[in-house]
VOGU-3710 file (C-alpha; in Angstrom, 3 decimals, decimal comma):
1> mknkikpasl> -19,442/27,106/14,710  -18,990/23,331/14,814  -19,014/21,555/18,108  -15,632/20,498/19,316  -15,648/17,010/20,740  -13,256/15,963/23,465  -14,261/12,553/24,741  -12,773/10,875/27,753  -9,716/8,650/27,718  -10,237/5,030/26,773
11> eeafdveisk> -9,831/3,933/30,375  -12,521/6,292/31,646  -14,911/6,631/28,718  -17,423/4,092/29,964  -18,233/1,448/32,562  -19,217/-2,033/31,389  -21,551/-4,395/33,148  -23,256/-7,637/32,134  -27,041/-7,387/32,029  -29,399/-10,196/32,883
21> ttniieinhr> -30,290/-10,565/29,225  -28,344/-13,192/27,323  -25,481/-11,843/25,199  -26,140/-8,198/26,043  -23,609/-5,730/27,337  -24,838/-2,421/28,691  -22,677/0,708/28,691  -23,031/3,716/30,936  -21,423/6,722/29,293  -19,837/9,333/31,511
31> nisippdlql> -19,921/13,025/30,828  -16,402/14,381/30,754  -15,534/18,058/30,926  -13,734/19,515/27,927  -10,603/21,651/28,196  -10,630/25,193/26,796  -10,548/25,536/23,043  -7,392/26,609/21,293  -6,733/28,363/18,029  -3,845/28,675/15,590
41> krvnnlsdkk> -1,399/31,509/15,322  0,646/31,667/12,131  4,396/32,333/12,238  6,945/32,804/9,509  9,869/30,652/10,641  10,202/27,877/8,081  13,694/26,758/9,008  12,714/23,349/10,322  9,969/21,820/8,189  8,435/18,515/9,144
51> slgnifldne> 5,968/16,231/7,480  2,627/15,258/8,934  4,266/12,104/10,224  6,166/14,191/12,784  3,326/16,242/14,222  2,148/13,695/16,797  2,130/16,259/19,550  2,401/15,907/23,298  0,402/18,479/25,187  3,433/19,494/27,222
61> eigdaeifyp> 5,591/20,603/24,269  3,969/22,420/21,450  6,501/25,086/20,603  7,844/23,554/17,383  4,781/21,751/16,145  4,657/21,858/12,358  2,109/20,811/9,761  2,800/19,720/6,191  -0,533/20,964/4,899  -1,644/23,755/2,546
71> srmnipeqpk> -1,349/27,228/3,942  -5,066/27,810/4,329  -5,376/25,424/7,259  -3,011/27,544/9,343  -5,028/30,725/9,073  -7,237/31,360/12,115  -10,857/30,635/11,334  -13,056/33,668/10,717  -16,636/33,599/11,924  -19,060/32,838/9,122
81> sesstvnnkp> -22,799/32,862/8,927  -24,528/29,589/8,082  -25,577/30,986/4,742  -22,098/32,092/3,705  -20,510/30,435/0,687  -16,918/29,741/-0,293  -15,593/32,267/-2,786  -11,876/31,813/-2,215  -9,726/31,062/-5,243  -7,513/27,963/-5,283
91> eslnvvqasf> -4,202/28,473/-3,546  -0,878/26,909/-4,317  0,501/24,313/-1,947  2,853/26,031/0,480  4,673/24,422/3,362  4,110/26,454/6,488  4,860/26,181/10,138  2,123/26,553/12,729  2,544/27,716/16,320  -0,343/26,814/18,591
101> mpnskaesys> -1,576/29,346/21,112  -4,381/29,135/23,688  -7,442/31,237/22,986  -8,800/32,716/26,195  -11,922/33,935/24,404  -12,660/30,619/22,765  -16,248/29,540/22,651  -17,187/26,653/24,935  -18,296/23,440/23,275  -20,733/20,874/24,563
111> sditagnnqp> -19,434/17,402/25,359  -22,579/15,808/23,959  -21,866/14,011/20,705  -24,830/14,189/18,368  -25,529/13,302/14,775  -23,440/14,785/11,988  -24,343/17,893/10,076  -27,262/17,882/7,690  -25,671/17,194/4,327  -27,294/17,509/0,912
121> spfimantle> -26,338/13,850/0,470  -24,644/11,349/2,811  -21,136/10,050/2,165  -22,648/6,590/1,567  -26,193/5,642/0,658  -26,986/2,076/-0,489  -29,202/0,535/2,204  -27,826/2,626/5,075  -29,624/4,708/7,680  -28,417/7,704/9,654
131> atlhhlqndc> -27,665/7,032/13,331  -26,412/9,033/16,280  -23,733/8,132/18,766  -26,321/8,535/21,525  -28,498/5,920/19,830  -25,609/3,452/19,607  -24,671/4,065/23,231  -28,132/3,810/24,752  -30,420/1,839/22,451  -28,229/-0,912/21,019
141> iipvfsrdne> -26,943/-4,106/22,570  -23,366/-5,281/22,027  -22,727/-8,671/20,391  -20,438/-11,090/22,193  -18,385/-14,116/21,201  -20,791/-16,945/22,029  -18,290/-19,544/23,249  -16,825/-17,434/26,066  -19,289/-14,481/26,282  -16,430/-11,999/25,751
151> ktiahqefie> -17,652/-8,680/24,397  -16,727/-7,313/21,010  -15,370/-3,808/20,543  -18,665/-1,992/20,115  -19,408/0,438/17,285  -19,551/3,356/19,700  -16,267/2,297/21,299  -14,614/2,300/17,877  -15,948/5,792/17,135  -14,842/7,168/20,515
161> ciinavnkaf> -11,407/5,616/19,943  -10,988/7,464/16,655  -12,273/10,723/18,160  -9,519/10,438/20,785  -6,925/9,773/18,075  -8,076/12,784/16,018  -7,990/15,063/19,050  -4,495/13,810/19,856  -3,211/14,497/16,330  -5,096/17,800/15,862
171> pyhsitapei> -5,458/19,215/19,396  -5,871/22,805/18,213  -8,477/22,235/15,519  -12,212/21,889/16,002  -13,790/18,716/14,666  -17,368/17,946/13,746  -19,586/15,425/15,446  -19,379/12,025/13,743  -21,659/11,385/10,789  -22,734/7,766/11,257
181> rvshqikgrt> -24,407/5,397/8,799  -25,604/1,900/9,765  -27,142/-1,063/7,958  -28,322/-4,649/8,440  -30,241/-4,197/11,673  -30,303/-7,308/13,877  -33,436/-7,477/16,035  -34,158/-9,407/19,209  -36,241/-9,349/22,358  -35,762/-9,670/26,087
191> psaiykpvke> -36,573/-12,978/27,860  -39,646/-11,434/29,518  -41,234/-11,025/26,070  -40,528/-14,507/24,803  -44,184/-15,420/24,225  -45,509/-12,040/23,068  -46,655/-11,455/19,486  -44,557/-8,901/17,616  -47,319/-6,292/17,597  -47,581/-6,427/21,414
201> llehektiyy> -43,884/-5,894/22,119  -43,093/-2,838/24,221  -40,092/-0,697/23,385  -38,079/-1,839/26,394  -38,644/-5,461/25,346  -37,023/-4,989/21,946  -33,277/-5,295/21,337  -31,334/-4,214/18,270  -27,827/-3,789/16,997  -26,407/-3,076/13,559
211> ermafiikvp> -24,241/-5,550/11,733  -22,429/-2,840/9,756  -21,434/0,732/10,593  -19,451/3,476/8,865  -18,671/6,972/10,125  -16,686/10,087/9,274  -15,363/13,017/11,326  -14,395/16,245/9,563  -11,771/18,858/10,414  -13,432/21,868/8,745
221> sitdivngne> -10,475/24,219/9,291  -8,180/22,074/7,095  -9,287/22,575/3,504  -8,026/23,027/-0,028  -9,562/23,521/-3,477  -9,200/21,140/-6,433  -10,736/22,126/-9,770  -13,060/24,562/-8,001  -14,232/21,940/-5,470  -13,512/22,598/-1,798
231> lsltiggvra> -12,100/19,577/0,035  -12,128/19,166/3,809  -9,873/16,848/5,830  -11,920/13,839/6,918  -11,239/10,828/9,138  -13,422/7,767/9,493  -13,795/4,034/9,716  -15,870/0,956/8,977  -16,910/-1,961/11,172  -18,793/-5,037/9,940
241> ynqenlyskk> -19,704/-7,857/12,326  -20,400/-10,152/9,369  -16,613/-10,401/8,983  -16,258/-11,813/12,502  -16,952/-15,347/13,716  -19,141/-14,516/16,697  -20,022/-18,181/17,230  -16,518/-19,028/18,452  -14,217/-17,800/21,208  -12,935/-14,231/21,279
251> slekfkffig> -10,388/-13,557/18,544  -8,793/-10,585/16,843  -11,438/-8,236/15,446  -11,293/-6,485/12,075  -11,636/-2,736/11,463  -11,017/-0,349/8,574  -9,727/3,170/9,103  -8,895/6,070/6,795  -7,804/9,682/6,732  -8,335/11,669/3,552
261> fqnkvccnlc> -10,549/14,422/2,171  -14,227/14,909/1,457  -15,427/16,832/-1,560  -17,928/19,329/-0,140  -19,678/19,697/-3,493  -20,918/16,100/-3,520  -19,772/14,615/-0,163  -17,620/12,082/-2,042  -14,648/10,766/-0,072  -11,074/10,869/-1,404
271> vstdgfledi> -8,841/8,135/0,038  -5,191/7,407/-0,783  -2,990/4,412/-0,047  -1,020/5,903/2,850  -4,219/7,142/4,511  -6,009/3,799/4,576  -5,726/0,738/6,816  -7,739/-2,012/5,178  -7,330/-4,717/7,789  -6,716/-3,624/11,374
281> rtsnaddlys> -6,658/-6,749/13,520  -6,904/-6,092/17,241  -8,532/-7,340/20,414  -8,573/-4,131/22,448  -9,379/-0,446/22,078  -5,911/0,768/23,126  -4,241/-0,996/20,209  -6,913/0,314/17,855  -6,228/3,855/19,070  -2,466/3,472/18,567
291> kavktiqnyn> -2,822/2,198/15,017  -5,189/5,026/14,120  -2,754/7,631/15,452  0,120/6,031/13,549  -1,857/6,135/10,301  -2,631/9,826/10,840  1,077/10,456/11,443  2,126/8,677/8,261  -0,474/10,289/6,022  1,044/12,794/3,584
301> aelhlvemke> -1,826/15,205/2,963  0,194/17,500/0,702  1,166/14,675/-1,651  -2,429/13,453/-1,758  -3,646/16,934/-2,725  -0,929/17,329/-5,378  -1,882/13,996/-6,953  -5,559/14,977/-7,050  -4,743/18,373/-8,610  -2,660/16,655/-11,279
311> ltqdylsehq> -5,748/14,708/-12,348  -7,285/17,965/-13,563  -4,572/18,332/-16,221  -5,343/15,158/-18,208  -8,430/14,520/-20,299  -10,182/11,580/-21,898  -11,910/12,119/-25,212  -15,468/10,908/-25,614  -14,148/7,895/-27,524  -11,611/7,080/-24,797
321> faqligksrl> -14,244/7,375/-22,060  -16,559/5,081/-24,017  -13,649/2,652/-24,385  -13,037/2,805/-20,635  -16,699/2,112/-19,837  -16,896/-0,779/-22,279  -13,665/-2,425/-21,164  -14,664/-2,004/-17,497  -17,818/-3,998/-18,168  -15,861/-6,651/-20,073
331> yqhlpkaekq> -13,395/-6,883/-17,173  -16,002/-8,551/-14,964  -16,269/-11,495/-17,382  -12,644/-12,042/-18,339  -11,202/-15,561/-17,962  -9,276/-15,874/-14,729  -5,924/-16,326/-16,463  -6,319/-13,079/-18,429  -7,695/-11,170/-15,469  -4,561/-11,848/-13,428
341> nipllhfnds> -2,474/-9,786/-15,872  -4,688/-6,706/-15,582  -4,837/-4,315/-12,588  -7,754/-4,772/-10,219  -11,029/-2,977/-10,766  -13,465/-3,496/-7,877  -16,436/-1,784/-9,523  -19,254/-3,893/-10,963  -21,689/-3,348/-13,834  -24,095/-1,372/-11,676
351> hintmakdyy> -21,379/1,130/-10,763  -20,190/1,410/-14,357  -23,749/2,048/-15,574  -24,086/4,849/-13,023  -20,843/6,397/-14,298  -22,063/6,255/-17,898  -25,291/8,021/-16,917  -23,490/10,667/-14,827  -21,084/11,353/-17,707  -24,051/13,033/-19,402
361> ednnfcredd> -26,236/14,122/-16,480  -24,189/14,866/-13,353  -24,290/18,565/-12,459  -20,714/18,686/-11,160  -18,683/16,100/-13,081  -20,291/15,628/-16,472  -18,518/15,911/-19,841  -17,544/19,213/-21,435  -19,274/20,555/-24,522  -16,824/18,778/-26,833
371> grinlwdvyn> -17,264/15,457/-25,027  -13,943/15,578/-23,181  -13,756/14,875/-19,451  -10,762/15,413/-17,170  -9,535/12,657/-14,858  -10,579/14,550/-11,727  -14,170/14,323/-12,946  -13,696/10,659/-13,911  -12,399/9,971/-10,396  -15,441/11,646/-8,878
381> lftqankssy> -17,734/9,641/-11,156  -16,159/6,544/-9,583  -16,560/7,793/-6,009  -20,100/8,986/-6,720  -21,069/5,538/-8,040  -19,372/3,973/-5,019  -22,004/5,488/-2,718  -24,283/2,606/-3,697  -21,816/0,046/-2,272  -22,479/-1,831/0,932
391> idtfldrnln> -20,615/-0,560/3,993  -18,179/-3,490/4,178  -16,845/-2,869/0,620  -17,165/0,917/0,559  -13,637/1,983/1,571  -11,885/-0,687/-0,502  -13,628/0,530/-3,645  -12,957/4,145/-2,743  -9,225/3,493/-2,619  -9,415/1,439/-5,825
401> afeftkgiqk> -11,059/4,409/-7,569  -8,034/6,607/-6,772  -5,446/4,018/-7,775  -7,343/3,141/-10,960  -7,647/6,784/-12,040  -3,933/7,351/-11,434  -3,269/4,261/-13,564  -5,302/5,710/-16,427  -3,316/8,944/-16,050  -0,086/6,994/-16,527
411> vlngnsdyhw> -1,477/5,496/-19,733  -2,150/8,984/-21,110  1,371/10,129/-20,220  3,319/7,073/-21,268  2,626/3,436/-20,531  1,301/1,340/-17,673  -0,457/-1,912/-16,940  -3,772/-0,083/-17,269  -3,448/0,350/-21,070  -5,878/-2,578/-21,565
421> fls> -8,769/-0,353/-20,426  -8,122/2,205/-23,191  -6,926/-0,120/-25,954
//
């Protein structure tokens, strides 16, 4: 069973003190006890349905909490062995009401937050490395704004903020430990080692932090199946210090946040417009928490799943797919005036080449025997190629993949601005 994470409130999660080292903030993390686990109990009263936007629950009143998700998420989890596989058939989307009940026999979960589960492939690759929350908390310094020495919102603070938001929105579901990917390591040294050669530096004399960080948290009990692929509800975010001016005074900091689904077959992420905040500007963790909770409230998971299932009903012929690949490569070199009249495509030649290769070779999303390929597979070819993107552009391209594929679907069923890519 996955570890359930219940971090402390933002006010009590950590103490901050200035170290003697220039531009370094040290954080002492406190261990916080976790309340008993809870489980779902399904009921049949559907008289007062609500969307996901209305399930922001207070712990005091949980009697009429309702979820606008597929029915499978409201069935109590059955214990499974690690080697068990998913054999369930796809279910239709049903609106159900969930009543939350305490589970006195619930298993206790550790409050230690460790690295995410071992996946056959990470949700993003490119030049990223796996990291743990413990590593960020204990081994990394925190950049500051140089002019006034005010601290930034640290990577680990961002992650803990989102964990709190997820636990607030889904208090009766277990969540996984965050899967964290980092890149662009920034190295330094303490003043005591100023004259030492690199090879003589001791570990405590080295300082590091990561310019870019992305993470995801999964809710494994909330799932659905699209075209035979099991999807799991996933929440995550991106932080990139290269988008901040750390040489000036403290200003609003930029974050990206999403709630969507992850395809368990390939670990590709599925992000929709209402589940993505591209440009969160904030100067404090409380505001960041509030905006994350609001996005979770406004996210319509059922609509997102319906739209993805509809992609399985439309196909591109081999000729149409070749036309799409060719026009996508031409798009990068269009004159500016012409490009303005065509919908955005954020994928470059490298991504398009990967898609062309996977059209023939990918084990999960390749063409059919007659050369046809459905739009669900085309969408996953986009998100698969997107794994080679840098962290700071990863989520933007992921959303663009969904919007672009829906645009191609409109072309097949009528007319849209995307007809240029198939003409």
